[in-house]
Backbone as CSV, one residue per row, in Angstrom:
resi,resn,N_x,N_y,N_z,CA_x,CA_y,CA_z,C_x,C_y,C_z
1,MET,-78.656,-55.050,-16.376,-78.992,-54.828,-17.754,-80.493,-54.976,-17.947
2,THR,-81.067,-54.112,-18.700,-82.494,-54.177,-18.967,-82.712,-54.691,-20.375
3,THR,-83.972,-54.931,-20.693,-84.299,-55.429,-22.025,-83.817,-54.469,-23.092
4,SER,-83.929,-53.179,-22.855,-83.518,-52.204,-23.858,-82.006,-52.177,-24.042
5,ASP,-81.232,-52.682,-23.052,-79.780,-52.713,-23.156,-79.285,-53.819,-24.081
6,HIS,-80.126,-54.814,-24.333,-79.714,-55.955,-25.159,-79.974,-55.665,-26.623
7,SER,-78.975,-55.960,-27.436,-79.149,-55.901,-28.879,-78.768,-57.256,-29.430
8,ALA,-78.972,-57.454,-30.721,-78.711,-58.766,-31.316,-77.257,-59.190,-31.126
9,ASP,-76.316,-58.227,-31.154,-74.917,-58.593,-31.021,-74.530,-58.895,-29.577
10,GLN,-75.401,-58.604,-28.602,-75.108,-58.902,-27.205,-75.729,-60.220,-26.760
11,THR,-76.516,-60.847,-27.602,-77.114,-62.132,-27.265,-76.006,-63.176,-27.248
12,PRO,-75.928,-63.974,-26.166,-74.859,-64.981,-26.094,-74.888,-65.933,-27.289
13,ARG,-73.716,-66.267,-27.774,-73.609,-67.171,-28.919,-73.717,-68.622,-28.476
14,THR,-74.113,-69.476,-29.392,-74.194,-70.915,-29.135,-72.815,-71.432,-28.722
15,GLY,-72.801,-72.236,-27.654,-71.559,-72.811,-27.166,-70.953,-72.063,-25.990
16,THR,-71.386,-70.822,-25.765,-70.832,-70.069,-24.638,-71.524,-70.471,-23.338
17,PHE,-70.855,-70.213,-22.217,-71.414,-70.523,-20.905,-71.933,-69.245,-20.259
18,VAL,-73.112,-69.359,-19.675,-73.750,-68.225,-19.015,-74.277,-68.671,-17.658
19,VAL,-74.619,-67.693,-16.823,-75.258,-67.967,-15.541,-76.681,-67.447,-15.624
20,ASP,-77.651,-68.316,-15.355,-79.051,-67.915,-15.264,-79.199,-67.268,-13.890
21,THR,-79.336,-65.946,-13.858,-79.342,-65.212,-12.591,-80.584,-65.470,-11.751
22,ARG,-81.606,-66.088,-12.328,-82.788,-66.407,-11.528,-82.468,-67.463,-10.484
23,TRP,-81.575,-68.406,-10.823,-81.245,-69.504,-9.923,-79.757,-69.611,-9.621
24,GLY,-78.930,-68.807,-10.294,-77.493,-68.922,-10.119,-76.937,-70.184,-10.747
25,LYS,-77.600,-70.671,-11.789,-77.255,-71.943,-12.421,-76.459,-71.694,-13.706
26,VAL,-75.343,-72.417,-13.875,-74.513,-72.296,-15.069,-75.089,-73.169,-16.175
27,GLY,-75.141,-72.614,-17.382,-75.624,-73.376,-18.527,-74.863,-73.010,-19.784
28,GLN,-74.793,-73.958,-20.696,-74.181,-73.720,-21.996,-75.296,-73.391,-22.976
29,VAL,-75.101,-72.348,-23.766,-76.110,-71.954,-24.743,-76.100,-72.981,-25.867
30,MET,-77.230,-73.673,-26.040,-77.351,-74.704,-27.068,-78.009,-74.167,-28.326
31,GLY,-78.702,-73.044,-28.186,-79.372,-72.460,-29.334,-80.354,-71.400,-28.876
32,HIS,-81.131,-70.929,-29.834,-82.123,-69.896,-29.573,-83.463,-70.358,-30.121
33,GLU,-84.492,-70.156,-29.367,-85.854,-70.462,-29.818,-86.611,-69.149,-29.722
34,GLY,-86.706,-68.441,-30.850,-87.269,-67.094,-30.817,-86.348,-66.209,-29.994
35,PRO,-86.908,-65.455,-29.081,-86.070,-64.574,-28.266,-85.432,-65.279,-27.065
36,ARG,-85.799,-66.527,-26.813,-85.325,-67.227,-25.608,-84.115,-68.095,-25.921
37,LEU,-83.260,-68.257,-24.920,-82.064,-69.092,-25.040,-82.378,-70.503,-24.560
38,GLN,-81.804,-71.484,-25.222,-81.894,-72.879,-24.791,-80.591,-73.184,-24.065
39,LEU,-80.660,-73.476,-22.760,-79.471,-73.725,-21.943,-79.433,-75.168,-21.469
40,ARG,-78.225,-75.691,-21.305,-78.034,-77.060,-20.815,-76.880,-77.051,-19.806
41,PRO,-76.956,-77.870,-18.747,-75.838,-77.943,-17.800,-74.537,-78.291,-18.529
42,PRO,-73.384,-77.841,-18.016,-72.104,-78.059,-18.703,-71.792,-79.507,-19.058
43,LEU,-72.214,-80.473,-18.249,-71.918,-81.876,-18.547,-73.108,-82.614,-19.137
44,GLY,-74.084,-81.870,-19.641,-75.263,-82.481,-20.240,-76.396,-82.595,-19.239
45,GLY,-77.557,-82.864,-19.739,-78.740,-82.970,-18.900,-79.911,-82.262,-19.557
46,CYS,-80.932,-82.015,-18.775,-82.153,-81.382,-19.279,-81.923,-79.917,-19.612
47,GLU,-82.369,-79.533,-20.783,-82.294,-78.136,-21.178,-83.384,-77.333,-20.477
48,TRP,-83.139,-76.036,-20.347,-84.152,-75.117,-19.861,-84.041,-73.841,-20.667
49,GLU,-85.047,-73.016,-20.579,-85.088,-71.768,-21.333,-84.866,-70.586,-20.414
50,ALA,-84.256,-69.547,-20.967,-84.069,-68.303,-20.235,-84.073,-67.157,-21.234
51,ALA,-84.585,-66.043,-20.791,-84.544,-64.830,-21.608,-83.128,-64.266,-21.543
52,PRO,-82.652,-63.653,-22.609,-81.306,-63.079,-22.595,-81.105,-62.050,-21.478
53,GLU,-82.172,-61.418,-21.028,-82.070,-60.391,-19.986,-81.692,-60.962,-18.627
54,VAL,-81.914,-62.270,-18.405,-81.667,-62.848,-17.083,-80.385,-63.674,-17.033
55,VAL,-79.549,-63.592,-18.076,-78.285,-64.321,-18.065,-77.127,-63.340,-18.141
56,ARG,-75.989,-63.808,-17.643,-74.741,-63.067,-17.749,-73.647,-64.069,-18.073
57,PRO,-72.520,-63.611,-18.643,-71.428,-64.539,-18.948,-70.922,-65.220,-17.682
58,ALA,-70.619,-66.504,-17.768,-70.079,-67.263,-16.639,-68.563,-67.072,-16.593
59,THR,-68.039,-66.926,-15.396,-66.587,-66.850,-15.238,-66.002,-68.244,-15.403
60,GLU,-64.695,-68.315,-15.598,-64.043,-69.631,-15.706,-64.216,-70.424,-14.413
61,ALA,-64.159,-69.733,-13.276,-64.332,-70.412,-11.988,-65.737,-70.994,-11.865
62,GLU,-66.755,-70.271,-12.327,-68.131,-70.777,-12.275,-68.309,-71.980,-13.184
63,GLN,-67.691,-71.939,-14.356,-67.774,-73.073,-15.274,-67.123,-74.305,-14.658
64,LEU,-65.935,-74.141,-14.104,-65.228,-75.267,-13.501,-66.007,-75.829,-12.321
65,SER,-66.548,-74.945,-11.490,-67.325,-75.388,-10.327,-68.542,-76.204,-10.767
66,ALA,-69.224,-75.766,-11.815,-70.402,-76.487,-12.309,-70.015,-77.849,-12.867
67,LYS,-68.868,-77.930,-13.532,-68.416,-79.213,-14.087,-68.025,-80.185,-12.984
68,VAL,-67.338,-79.690,-11.959,-66.944,-80.550,-10.844,-68.180,-81.018,-10.091
69,ARG,-69.102,-80.111,-9.828,-70.338,-80.469,-9.127,-71.108,-81.503,-9.938
70,GLY,-71.127,-81.358,-11.258,-71.828,-82.310,-12.121,-71.200,-83.689,-12.092
71,ASN,-69.866,-83.759,-11.989,-69.180,-85.062,-11.939,-69.485,-85.822,-10.662
72,HIS,-69.835,-85.121,-9.600,-70.072,-85.769,-8.319,-71.548,-85.897,-7.974
73,SER,-72.406,-85.613,-8.940,-73.834,-85.760,-8.670,-74.199,-87.233,-8.679
74,PRO,-75.170,-87.618,-7.849,-75.556,-89.035,-7.815,-76.211,-89.454,-9.131
75,ARG,-75.784,-90.571,-9.633,-76.357,-91.113,-10.869,-76.701,-92.573,-10.626
76,PRO,-77.703,-93.075,-11.312,-78.025,-94.487,-11.120,-76.874,-95.370,-11.596
77,ALA,-76.667,-96.450,-10.904,-75.603,-97.385,-11.271,-75.967,-98.083,-12.580
78,ALA,-74.980,-98.318,-13.391,-75.207,-99.023,-14.647,-75.504,-100.483,-14.360
79,ARG,-76.449,-101.043,-15.084,-76.789,-102.459,-14.912,-76.381,-103.209,-16.158
80,PRO,-75.814,-104.392,-15.999,-75.474,-105.183,-17.178,-76.751,-105.671,-17.858
81,ILE,-76.668,-105.840,-19.135,-77.803,-106.369,-19.888,-77.799,-107.881,-19.730
82,ASN,-78.932,-108.422,-19.301,-79.036,-109.874,-19.135,-79.218,-110.524,-20.498
83,PRO,-78.392,-111.507,-20.796,-78.556,-112.178,-22.080,-79.827,-113.034,-22.079
84,VAL,-80.393,-113.169,-23.252,-81.567,-114.032,-23.388,-81.056,-115.465,-23.512
85,VAL,-81.490,-116.318,-22.598,-81.041,-117.705,-22.590,-82.190,-118.570,-23.103
86,PRO,-81.959,-119.405,-24.111,-83.019,-120.262,-24.627,-83.506,-121.225,-23.541
87,LEU,-84.775,-121.579,-23.606,-85.361,-122.492,-22.626,-84.697,-123.855,-22.654
88,THR,-84.120,-124.234,-23.759,-83.499,-125.559,-23.843,-82.349,-125.689,-22.855
89,TRP,-81.796,-124.623,-22.407,-80.701,-124.670,-21.420,-81.207,-125.170,-20.061
90,TYR,-82.480,-124.925,-19.812,-83.032,-125.279,-18.497,-83.690,-126.660,-18.499
91,GLU,-83.886,-127.257,-19.620,-84.597,-128.531,-19.685,-83.688,-129.704,-19.477
């Protein structure tokens, strides 16, 4: 598809899943900033921008694969919050 093939009604709607063909990365359309799409990974994360010309609709298999891959990505371990202990406890 070329730029001339896209019309306003072919621009992906907010909430739909697309594949950014530049990297083969699945993203959910979070909104539009001018002519560019704001995309975010299916399970959340950093948004990125893409022109409508470089995205295509994601298949259900691509969406599921991206969600599974996201669930198994390394994440920092949660740390408990240390309570503040008054100095009188140590005296």
